Predicted model as a PDB file, atoms N, CA, C, CB and O in Angstrom, pLDDT in the B-factor column:
MODEL        1                                                                  
ATOM      1  N   UNK A   1     137.362 107.209  88.833  1.00 88.00           N  
ATOM      2  CA  UNK A   1     137.774 108.590  88.970  1.00 88.00           C  
ATOM      3  C   UNK A   1     137.827 108.932  90.461  1.00 88.00           C  
ATOM      4  CB  UNK A   1     136.806 109.544  88.201  1.00 88.00           C  
ATOM      5  O   UNK A   1     136.908 108.616  91.218  1.00 88.00           O  
ATOM      6  N   UNK A   2     138.897 109.567  90.857  1.00 94.00           N  
ATOM      7  CA  UNK A   2     139.046 109.922  92.261  1.00 94.00           C  
ATOM      8  C   UNK A   2     138.238 111.190  92.572  1.00 94.00           C  
ATOM      9  CB  UNK A   2     140.542 110.127  92.613  1.00 94.00           C  
ATOM     10  O   UNK A   2     137.816 111.916  91.672  1.00 94.00           O  
ATOM     11  N   UNK A   3     138.040 111.428  93.849  1.00 92.00           N  
ATOM     12  CA  UNK A   3     137.308 112.626  94.279  1.00 92.00           C  
ATOM     13  C   UNK A   3     138.051 113.889  93.841  1.00 92.00           C  
ATOM     14  CB  UNK A   3     137.113 112.624  95.819  1.00 92.00           C  
ATOM     15  O   UNK A   3     137.435 114.879  93.444  1.00 92.00           O  
ATOM     16  N   UNK A   4     139.368 113.840  93.918  1.00 93.00           N  
ATOM     17  CA  UNK A   4     140.189 114.988  93.522  1.00 93.00           C  
ATOM     18  C   UNK A   4     140.016 115.296  92.032  1.00 93.00           C  
ATOM     19  CB  UNK A   4     141.675 114.720  93.839  1.00 93.00           C  
ATOM     20  O   UNK A   4     139.907 116.459  91.644  1.00 93.00           O  
ATOM     21  N   UNK A   5     139.993 114.260  91.209  1.00 96.00           N  
ATOM     22  CA  UNK A   5     139.783 114.441  89.769  1.00 96.00           C  
ATOM     23  C   UNK A   5     138.393 114.995  89.480  1.00 96.00           C  
ATOM     24  CB  UNK A   5     139.981 113.115  89.028  1.00 96.00           C  
ATOM     25  O   UNK A   5     138.226 115.854  88.614  1.00 96.00           O  
ATOM     26  N   UNK A   6     137.396 114.498  90.211  1.00 94.00           N  
ATOM     27  CA  UNK A   6     136.016 114.968  90.029  1.00 94.00           C  
ATOM     28  C   UNK A   6     135.887 116.443  90.413  1.00 94.00           C  
ATOM     29  CB  UNK A   6     135.041 114.115  90.868  1.00 94.00           C  
ATOM     30  O   UNK A   6     135.203 117.207  89.731  1.00 94.00           O  
ATOM     31  N   UNK A   7     136.538 116.837  91.493  1.00 94.00           N  
ATOM     32  CA  UNK A   7     136.518 118.240  91.905  1.00 94.00           C  
ATOM     33  C   UNK A   7     137.192 119.120  90.858  1.00 94.00           C  
ATOM     34  CB  UNK A   7     137.209 118.412  93.266  1.00 94.00           C  
ATOM     35  O   UNK A   7     136.695 120.200  90.537  1.00 94.00           O  
ATOM     36  N   UNK A   8     138.307 118.665  90.333  1.00 96.00           N  
ATOM     37  CA  UNK A   8     139.018 119.424  89.307  1.00 96.00           C  
ATOM     38  C   UNK A   8     138.125 119.643  88.091  1.00 96.00           C  
ATOM     39  CB  UNK A   8     140.312 118.698  88.895  1.00 96.00           C  
ATOM     40  O   UNK A   8     138.035 120.760  87.582  1.00 96.00           O  
ATOM     41  N   UNK A   9     137.473 118.601  87.629  1.00 96.00           N  
ATOM     42  CA  UNK A   9     136.582 118.691  86.469  1.00 96.00           C  
ATOM     43  C   UNK A   9     135.412 119.627  86.763  1.00 96.00           C  
ATOM     44  CB  UNK A   9     136.061 117.293  86.074  1.00 96.00           C  
ATOM     45  O   UNK A   9     135.041 120.441  85.918  1.00 96.00           O  
ATOM     46  N   UNK A  10     134.836 119.515  87.946  1.00 96.00           N  
ATOM     47  CA  UNK A  10     133.703 120.363  88.317  1.00 96.00           C  
ATOM     48  C   UNK A  10     134.091 121.830  88.393  1.00 96.00           C  
ATOM     49  CB  UNK A  10     133.128 119.916  89.647  1.00 96.00           C  
ATOM     50  O   UNK A  10     133.329 122.699  87.971  1.00 96.00           O  
ATOM     51  N   UNK A  11     135.261 122.108  88.924  1.00 97.00           N  
ATOM     52  CA  UNK A  11     135.739 123.497  89.004  1.00 97.00           C  
ATOM     53  C   UNK A  11     135.983 124.052  87.599  1.00 97.00           C  
ATOM     54  CB  UNK A  11     137.041 123.583  89.852  1.00 97.00           C  
ATOM     55  O   UNK A  11     135.619 125.191  87.305  1.00 97.00           O  
ATOM     56  N   UNK A  12     136.590 123.255  86.749  1.00 97.00           N  
ATOM     57  CA  UNK A  12     136.818 123.695  85.368  1.00 97.00           C  
ATOM     58  C   UNK A  12     135.501 123.952  84.644  1.00 97.00           C  
ATOM     59  CB  UNK A  12     137.639 122.650  84.602  1.00 97.00           C  
ATOM     60  O   UNK A  12     135.370 124.938  83.918  1.00 97.00           O  
ATOM     61  N   UNK A  13     134.531 123.073  84.837  1.00 98.00           N  
ATOM     62  CA  UNK A  13     133.226 123.247  84.197  1.00 98.00           C  
ATOM     63  C   UNK A  13     132.494 124.465  84.765  1.00 98.00           C  
ATOM     64  CB  UNK A  13     132.367 121.983  84.378  1.00 98.00           C  
ATOM     65  O   UNK A  13     131.832 125.191  84.024  1.00 98.00           O  
ATOM     66  N   UNK A  14     132.612 124.690  86.071  1.00 98.00           N  
ATOM     67  CA  UNK A  14     132.000 125.851  86.709  1.00 98.00           C  
ATOM     68  C   UNK A  14     132.575 127.138  86.112  1.00 98.00           C  
ATOM     69  CB  UNK A  14     132.224 125.813  88.241  1.00 98.00           C  
ATOM     70  O   UNK A  14     131.834 128.078  85.823  1.00 98.00           O  
ATOM     71  N   UNK A  15     133.869 127.174  85.933  1.00 97.00           N  
ATOM     72  CA  UNK A  15     134.525 128.329  85.332  1.00 97.00           C  
ATOM     73  C   UNK A  15     134.056 128.530  83.889  1.00 97.00           C  
ATOM     74  CB  UNK A  15     136.052 128.159  85.378  1.00 97.00           C  
ATOM     75  O   UNK A  15     133.753 129.650  83.477  1.00 97.00           O  
ATOM     76  N   UNK A  16     134.001 127.451  83.138  1.00 97.00           N  
ATOM     77  CA  UNK A  16     133.600 127.500  81.728  1.00 97.00           C  
ATOM     78  C   UNK A  16     132.151 127.970  81.571  1.00 97.00           C  
ATOM     79  CB  UNK A  16     133.773 126.119  81.081  1.00 97.00           C  
ATOM     80  O   UNK A  16     131.860 128.803  80.713  1.00 97.00           O  
ATOM     81  N   UNK A  17     131.248 127.441  82.394  1.00 98.00           N  
ATOM     82  CA  UNK A  17     129.829 127.803  82.257  1.00 98.00           C  
ATOM     83  C   UNK A  17     129.623 129.281  82.576  1.00 98.00           C  
ATOM     84  CB  UNK A  17     128.949 126.928  83.185  1.00 98.00           C  
ATOM     85  O   UNK A  17     128.765 129.935  81.983  1.00 98.00           O  
ATOM     86  N   UNK A  18     130.406 129.803  83.508  1.00 97.00           N  
ATOM     87  CA  UNK A  18     130.292 131.230  83.818  1.00 97.00           C  
ATOM     88  C   UNK A  18     130.734 132.086  82.637  1.00 97.00           C  
ATOM     89  CB  UNK A  18     131.126 131.576  85.057  1.00 97.00           C  
ATOM     90  O   UNK A  18     130.105 133.102  82.344  1.00 97.00           O  
ATOM     91  N   UNK A  19     131.803 131.690  81.958  1.00 97.00           N  
ATOM     92  CA  UNK A  19     132.243 132.425  80.761  1.00 97.00           C  
ATOM     93  C   UNK A  19     131.141 132.444  79.707  1.00 97.00           C  
ATOM     94  CB  UNK A  19     133.526 131.792  80.173  1.00 97.00           C  
ATOM     95  O   UNK A  19     130.874 133.480  79.098  1.00 97.00           O  
ATOM     96  N   UNK A  20     130.507 131.301  79.497  1.00 97.00           N  
ATOM     97  CA  UNK A  20     129.415 131.224  78.523  1.00 97.00           C  
ATOM     98  C   UNK A  20     128.245 132.103  78.948  1.00 97.00           C  
ATOM     99  CB  UNK A  20     128.947 129.772  78.351  1.00 97.00           C  
ATOM    100  O   UNK A  20     127.658 132.799  78.119  1.00 97.00           O  
ATOM    101  N   UNK A  21     127.905 132.075  80.229  1.00 97.00           N  
ATOM    102  CA  UNK A  21     126.783 132.863  80.728  1.00 97.00           C  
ATOM    103  C   UNK A  21     127.023 134.358  80.542  1.00 97.00           C  
ATOM    104  CB  UNK A  21     126.537 132.555  82.199  1.00 97.00           C  
ATOM    105  O   UNK A  21     126.100 135.106  80.220  1.00 97.00           O  
ATOM    106  N   UNK A  22     128.254 134.782  80.744  1.00 96.00           N  
ATOM    107  CA  UNK A  22     128.591 136.196  80.597  1.00 96.00           C  
ATOM    108  C   UNK A  22     128.517 136.668  79.145  1.00 96.00           C  
ATOM    109  CB  UNK A  22     129.979 136.451  81.143  1.00 96.00           C  
ATOM    110  O   UNK A  22     128.396 137.864  78.879  1.00 96.00           O  
ATOM    111  N   UNK A  23     128.588 135.731  78.222  1.00 96.00           N  
ATOM    112  CA  UNK A  23     128.604 136.107  76.803  1.00 96.00           C  
ATOM    113  C   UNK A  23     127.232 136.088  76.139  1.00 96.00           C  
ATOM    114  CB  UNK A  23     129.517 135.190  76.056  1.00 96.00           C  
ATOM    115  O   UNK A  23     127.140 136.294  74.928  1.00 96.00           O  
ATOM    116  N   UNK A  24     126.167 135.847  76.892  1.00 95.00           N  
ATOM    117  CA  UNK A  24     124.843 135.848  76.277  1.00 95.00           C  
ATOM    118  C   UNK A  24     123.845 136.640  77.125  1.00 95.00           C  
ATOM    119  CB  UNK A  24     124.347 134.409  76.080  1.00 95.00           C  
ATOM    120  O   UNK A  24     124.114 136.987  78.275  1.00 95.00           O  
ATOM    121  N   UNK A  25     122.702 136.910  76.531  1.00 96.00           N  
ATOM    122  CA  UNK A  25     121.648 137.693  77.187  1.00 96.00           C  
ATOM    123  C   UNK A  25     121.029 136.917  78.344  1.00 96.00           C  
ATOM    124  CB  UNK A  25     120.559 138.084  76.174  1.00 96.00           C  
ATOM    125  O   UNK A  25     120.753 135.723  78.229  1.00 96.00           O  
ATOM    126  N   UNK A  26     120.813 137.617  79.470  1.00 94.00           N  
ATOM    127  CA  UNK A  26     120.251 136.975  80.655  1.00 94.00           C  
ATOM    128  C   UNK A  26     118.838 136.441  80.437  1.00 94.00           C  
ATOM    129  CB  UNK A  26     120.247 137.945  81.800  1.00 94.00           C  
ATOM    130  O   UNK A  26     118.438 135.474  81.085  1.00 94.00           O  
ATOM    131  N   UNK A  27     118.089 137.052  79.545  1.00 95.00           N  
ATOM    132  CA  UNK A  27     116.706 136.635  79.317  1.00 95.00           C  
ATOM    133  C   UNK A  27     116.573 135.539  78.277  1.00 95.00           C  
ATOM    134  CB  UNK A  27     115.885 137.811  78.900  1.00 95.00           C  
ATOM    135  O   UNK A  27     115.463 135.086  77.998  1.00 95.00           O  
ATOM    136  N   UNK A  28     117.675 135.108  77.702  1.00 97.00           N  
ATOM    137  CA  UNK A  28     117.615 134.088  76.653  1.00 97.00           C  
ATOM    138  C   UNK A  28     117.368 132.700  77.237  1.00 97.00           C  
ATOM    139  CB  UNK A  28     118.910 134.088  75.840  1.00 97.00           C  
ATOM    140  O   UNK A  28     117.651 132.436  78.405  1.00 97.00           O  
ATOM    141  N   UNK A  29     116.841 131.836  76.404  1.00 97.00           N  
ATOM    142  CA  UNK A  29     116.583 130.449  76.794  1.00 97.00           C  
ATOM    143  C   UNK A  29     117.903 129.725  77.088  1.00 97.00           C  
ATOM    144  CB  UNK A  29     115.795 129.708  75.681  1.00 97.00           C  
ATOM    145  O   UNK A  29     117.980 128.909  78.006  1.00 97.00           O  
ATOM    146  N   UNK A  30     118.919 130.028  76.314  1.00 97.00           N  
ATOM    147  CA  UNK A  30     120.235 129.408  76.507  1.00 97.00           C  
ATOM    148  C   UNK A  30     120.791 129.764  77.890  1.00 97.00           C  
ATOM    149  CB  UNK A  30     121.220 129.861  75.396  1.00 97.00           C  
ATOM    150  O   UNK A  30     121.326 128.903  78.588  1.00 97.00           O  
ATOM    151  N   UNK A  31     120.664 131.031  78.279  1.00 97.00           N  
ATOM    152  CA  UNK A  31     121.152 131.471  79.590  1.00 97.00           C  
ATOM    153  C   UNK A  31     120.432 130.712  80.698  1.00 97.00           C  
ATOM    154  CB  UNK A  31     120.955 132.996  79.768  1.00 97.00           C  
ATOM    155  O   UNK A  31     121.058 130.273  81.662  1.00 97.00           O  
ATOM    156  N   UNK A  32     119.118 130.557  80.562  1.00 96.00           N  
ATOM    157  CA  UNK A  32     118.329 129.852  81.583  1.00 96.00           C  
ATOM    158  C   UNK A  32     118.787 128.403  81.724  1.00 96.00           C  
ATOM    159  CB  UNK A  32     116.829 129.898  81.232  1.00 96.00           C  
ATOM    160  O   UNK A  32     118.854 127.877  82.835  1.00 96.00           O  
ATOM    161  N   UNK A  33     119.099 127.763  80.610  1.00 96.00           N  
ATOM    162  CA  UNK A  33     119.585 126.382  80.658  1.00 96.00           C  
ATOM    163  C   UNK A  33     120.964 126.307  81.295  1.00 96.00           C  
ATOM    164  CB  UNK A  33     119.626 125.780  79.252  1.00 96.00           C  
ATOM    165  O   UNK A  33     121.238 125.404  82.085  1.00 96.00           O  
ATOM    166  N   UNK A  34     121.831 127.255  80.953  1.00 97.00           N  
ATOM    167  CA  UNK A  34     123.163 127.277  81.545  1.00 97.00           C  
ATOM    168  C   UNK A  34     123.074 127.569  83.041  1.00 97.00           C  
ATOM    169  CB  UNK A  34     124.049 128.324  80.845  1.00 97.00           C  
ATOM    170  O   UNK A  34     123.866 127.046  83.825  1.00 97.00           O  
ATOM    171  N   UNK A  35     122.117 128.398  83.436  1.00 97.00           N  
ATOM    172  CA  UNK A  35     121.975 128.731  84.851  1.00 97.00           C  
ATOM    173  C   UNK A  35     121.610 127.494  85.677  1.00 97.00           C  
ATOM    174  CB  UNK A  35     120.910 129.821  85.036  1.00 97.00           C  
ATOM    175  O   UNK A  35     122.043 127.360  86.821  1.00 97.00           O  
ATOM    176  N   UNK A  36     120.811 126.587  85.092  1.00 97.00           N  
ATOM    177  CA  UNK A  36     120.494 125.337  85.806  1.00 97.00           C  
ATOM    178  C   UNK A  36     121.764 124.541  86.061  1.00 97.00           C  
ATOM    179  CB  UNK A  36     119.481 124.482  85.001  1.00 97.00           C  
ATOM    180  O   UNK A  36     121.948 124.006  87.154  1.00 97.00           O  
ATOM    181  N   UNK A  37     122.637 124.455  85.071  1.00 97.00           N  
ATOM    182  CA  UNK A  37     123.896 123.718  85.244  1.00 97.00           C  
ATOM    183  C   UNK A  37     124.817 124.447  86.217  1.00 97.00           C  
ATOM    184  CB  UNK A  37     124.604 123.526  83.886  1.00 97.00           C  
ATOM    185  O   UNK A  37     125.477 123.817  87.044  1.00 97.00           O  
ATOM    186  N   UNK A  38     124.860 125.772  86.118  1.00 97.00           N  
ATOM    187  CA  UNK A  38     125.639 126.601  87.037  1.00 97.00           C  
ATOM    188  C   UNK A  38     125.209 126.331  88.481  1.00 97.00           C  
ATOM    189  CB  UNK A  38     125.473 128.104  86.694  1.00 97.00           C  
ATOM    190  O   UNK A  38     126.049 126.164  89.365  1.00 97.00           O  
ATOM    191  N   UNK A  39     123.898 126.291  88.710  1.00 97.00           N  
ATOM    192  CA  UNK A  39     123.373 126.048  90.056  1.00 97.00           C  
ATOM    193  C   UNK A  39     123.749 124.655  90.544  1.00 97.00           C  
ATOM    194  CB  UNK A  39     121.847 126.219  90.078  1.00 97.00           C  
ATOM    195  O   UNK A  39     124.151 124.484  91.695  1.00 97.00           O  
ATOM    196  N   UNK A  40     123.619 123.663  89.674  1.00 97.00           N  
ATOM    197  CA  UNK A  40     123.977 122.293  90.048  1.00 97.00           C  
ATOM    198  C   UNK A  40     125.459 122.190  90.400  1.00 97.00           C  
ATOM    199  CB  UNK A  40     123.637 121.320  88.909  1.00 97.00           C  
ATOM    200  O   UNK A  40     125.821 121.558  91.393  1.00 97.00           O  
ATOM    201  N   UNK A  41     126.302 122.798  89.601  1.00 97.00           N  
ATOM    202  CA  UNK A  41     127.744 122.770  89.883  1.00 97.00           C  
ATOM    203  C   UNK A  41     128.064 123.506  91.179  1.00 97.00           C  
ATOM    204  CB  UNK A  41     128.532 123.393  88.720  1.00 97.00           C  
ATOM    205  O   UNK A  41     128.936 123.086  91.940  1.00 97.00           O  
ATOM    206  N   UNK A  42     127.361 124.592  91.423  1.00 97.00           N  
ATOM    207  CA  UNK A  42     127.576 125.354  92.649  1.00 97.00           C  
ATOM    208  C   UNK A  42     127.231 124.501  93.875  1.00 97.00           C  
ATOM    209  CB  UNK A  42     126.731 126.647  92.637  1.00 97.00           C  
ATOM    210  O   UNK A  42     127.947 124.536  94.875  1.00 97.00           O  
ATOM    211  N   UNK A  43     126.153 123.747  93.798  1.00 96.00           N  
ATOM    212  CA  UNK A  43     125.753 122.859  94.894  1.00 96.00           C  
ATOM    213  C   UNK A  43     126.798 121.761  95.089  1.00 96.00           C  
ATOM    214  CB  UNK A  43     124.362 122.235  94.615  1.00 96.00           C  
ATOM    215  O   UNK A  43     127.198 121.477  96.218  1.00 96.00           O  
ATOM    216  N   UNK A  44     127.234 121.151  94.002  1.00 96.00           N  
ATOM    217  CA  UNK A  44     128.234 120.081  94.077  1.00 96.00           C  
ATOM    218  C   UNK A  44     129.515 120.594  94.729  1.00 96.00           C  
ATOM    219  CB  UNK A  44     128.539 119.519  92.670  1.00 96.00           C  
ATOM    220  O   UNK A  44     130.055 119.958  95.634  1.00 96.00           O  
ATOM    221  N   UNK A  45     129.993 121.735  94.270  1.00 97.00           N  
ATOM    222  CA  UNK A  45     131.251 122.273  94.786  1.00 97.00           C  
ATOM    223  C   UNK A  45     131.122 122.723  96.242  1.00 97.00           C  
ATOM    224  CB  UNK A  45     131.713 123.442  93.923  1.00 97.00           C  
ATOM    225  O   UNK A  45     132.019 122.478  97.049  1.00 97.00           O  
ATOM    226  N   UNK A  46     130.026 123.371  96.575  1.00 96.00           N  
ATOM    227  CA  UNK A  46     129.816 123.822  97.952  1.00 96.00           C  
ATOM    228  C   UNK A  46     129.732 122.633  98.900  1.00 96.00           C  
ATOM    229  CB  UNK A  46     128.539 124.672  98.053  1.00 96.00           C  
ATOM    230  O   UNK A  46     130.329 122.652  99.976  1.00 96.00           O  
ATOM    231  N   UNK A  47     128.991 121.599  98.504  1.00 95.00           N  
ATOM    232  CA  UNK A  47     128.857 120.428  99.370  1.00 95.00           C  
ATOM    233  C   UNK A  47     130.168 119.651  99.485  1.00 95.00           C  
ATOM    234  CB  UNK A  47     127.758 119.513  98.844  1.00 95.00           C  
ATOM    235  O   UNK A  47     130.353 118.864 100.414  1.00 95.00           O  
ATOM    236  N   UNK A  48     131.066 119.875  98.543  1.00 95.00           N  
ATOM    237  CA  UNK A  48     132.391 119.236  98.596  1.00 95.00           C  
ATOM    238  C   UNK A  48     133.397 120.071  99.373  1.00 95.00           C  
ATOM    239  CB  UNK A  48     132.916 118.992  97.186  1.00 95.00           C  
ATOM    240  O   UNK A  48     134.562 119.695  99.505  1.00 95.00           O  
ATOM    241  N   UNK A  49     132.937 121.207  99.888  1.00 95.00           N  
ATOM    242  CA  UNK A  49     133.797 122.040 100.714  1.00 95.00           C  
ATOM    243  C   UNK A  49     134.618 123.071  99.963  1.00 95.00           C  
ATOM    244  CB  UNK A  49     134.702 121.185 101.471  1.00 95.00           C  
ATOM    245  O   UNK A  49     135.527 123.673 100.535  1.00 95.00           O  
ATOM    246  N   UNK A  50     134.311 123.284  98.684  1.00 95.00           N  
ATOM    247  CA  UNK A  50     135.043 124.269  97.891  1.00 95.00           C  
ATOM    248  C   UNK A  50     134.498 125.657  98.203  1.00 95.00           C  
ATOM    249  CB  UNK A  50     134.933 123.960  96.367  1.00 95.00           C  
ATOM    250  O   UNK A  50     133.288 125.878  98.148  1.00 95.00           O  
ATOM    251  N   UNK A  51     135.383 126.588  98.529  1.00 95.00           N  
ATOM    252  CA  UNK A  51     134.996 127.964  98.794  1.00 95.00           C  
ATOM    253  C   UNK A  51     134.855 128.677  97.446  1.00 95.00           C  
ATOM    254  CB  UNK A  51     136.044 128.686  99.720  1.00 95.00           C  
ATOM    255  O   UNK A  51     135.839 128.846  96.725  1.00 95.00           O  
ATOM    256  N   UNK A  52     133.637 129.093  97.110  1.00 95.00           N  
ATOM    257  CA  UNK A  52     133.384 129.688  95.811  1.00 95.00           C  
ATOM    258  C   UNK A  52     133.560 131.204  95.773  1.00 95.00           C  
ATOM    259  CB  UNK A  52     132.011 129.345  95.377  1.00 95.00           C  
ATOM    260  O   UNK A  52     133.300 131.829  94.745  1.00 95.00           O  
ATOM    261  N   UNK A  53     133.994 131.795  96.868  1.00 93.00           N  
ATOM    262  CA  UNK A  53     134.133 133.248  96.943  1.00 93.00           C  
ATOM    263  C   UNK A  53     134.951 133.799  95.782  1.00 93.00           C  
ATOM    264  CB  UNK A  53     134.776 133.646  98.262  1.00 93.00           C  
ATOM    265  O   UNK A  53     134.548 134.779  95.155  1.00 93.00           O  
ATOM    266  N   UNK A  54     136.072 133.196  95.494  1.00 93.00           N  
ATOM    267  CA  UNK A  54     136.952 133.670  94.420  1.00 93.00           C  
ATOM    268  C   UNK A  54     136.513 133.176  93.038  1.00 93.00           C  
ATOM    269  CB  UNK A  54     138.379 133.222  94.690  1.00 93.00           C  
ATOM    270  O   UNK A  54     136.761 133.843  92.033  1.00 93.00           O  
ATOM    271  N   UNK A  55     135.866 132.015  92.987  1.00 94.00           N  
ATOM    272  CA  UNK A  55     135.536 131.399  91.712  1.00 94.00           C  
ATOM    273  C   UNK A  55     134.222 131.881  91.102  1.00 94.00           C  
ATOM    274  CB  UNK A  55     135.482 129.928  91.882  1.00 94.00           C  
ATOM    275  O   UNK A  55     134.059 131.861  89.882  1.00 94.00           O  
ATOM    276  N   UNK A  56     133.290 132.312  91.943  1.00 97.00           N  
ATOM    277  CA  UNK A  56     131.945 132.651  91.465  1.00 97.00           C  
ATOM    278  C   UNK A  56     131.896 134.086  90.946  1.00 97.00           C  
ATOM    279  CB  UNK A  56     130.910 132.461  92.590  1.00 97.00           C  
ATOM    280  O   UNK A  56     131.866 135.043  91.721  1.00 97.00           O  
ATOM    281  N   UNK A  57     131.890 134.215  89.624  1.00 96.00           N  
ATOM    282  CA  UNK A  57     131.844 135.517  88.986  1.00 96.00           C  
ATOM    283  C   UNK A  57     130.393 135.985  88.852  1.00 96.00           C  
ATOM    284  CB  UNK A  57     132.530 135.466  87.607  1.00 96.00           C  
ATOM    285  O   UNK A  57     130.117 137.176  88.993  1.00 96.00           O  
ATOM    286  N   UNK A  58     129.483 135.081  88.586  1.00 94.00           N  
ATOM    287  CA  UNK A  58     128.078 135.395  88.343  1.00 94.00           C  
ATOM    288  C   UNK A  58     127.377 135.827  89.628  1.00 94.00           C  
ATOM    289  CB  UNK A  58     127.363 134.189  87.737  1.00 94.00           C  
ATOM    290  O   UNK A  58     126.621 136.799  89.625  1.00 94.00           O  
ATOM    291  N   UNK A  59     127.621 135.121  90.710  1.00 88.00           N  
ATOM    292  CA  UNK A  59     127.054 135.401  92.036  1.00 88.00           C  
ATOM    293  C   UNK A  59     125.527 135.489  92.052  1.00 88.00           C  
ATOM    294  CB  UNK A  59     127.624 136.688  92.562  1.00 88.00           C  
ATOM    295  O   UNK A  59     124.957 136.418  92.623  1.00 88.00           O  
ATOM    296  N   UNK A  60     124.882 134.524  91.427  1.00 83.00           N  
ATOM    297  CA  UNK A  60     123.412 134.466  91.442  1.00 83.00           C  
ATOM    298  C   UNK A  60     122.948 133.365  92.352  1.00 83.00           C  
ATOM    299  CB  UNK A  60     122.849 134.252  90.032  1.00 83.00           C  
ATOM    300  O   UNK A  60     121.744 133.154  92.501  1.00 83.00           O  
TER     301      UNK A  60                                                      
ENDMDL                                                                          
END                                                                             
């Protein structure tokens, strides 16, 4: 898998996880688990040079 393909997948997953997070209660166990993945994806994308200003809806 190329770096470009990996970035595309990560951006799509970042977008998807935010949609899921917005649809559930912040205090739920599911939200906490999704937030861990959200944080990991945010680190991956930021370290890859992706500007998350437009993509980050949650902003946590």
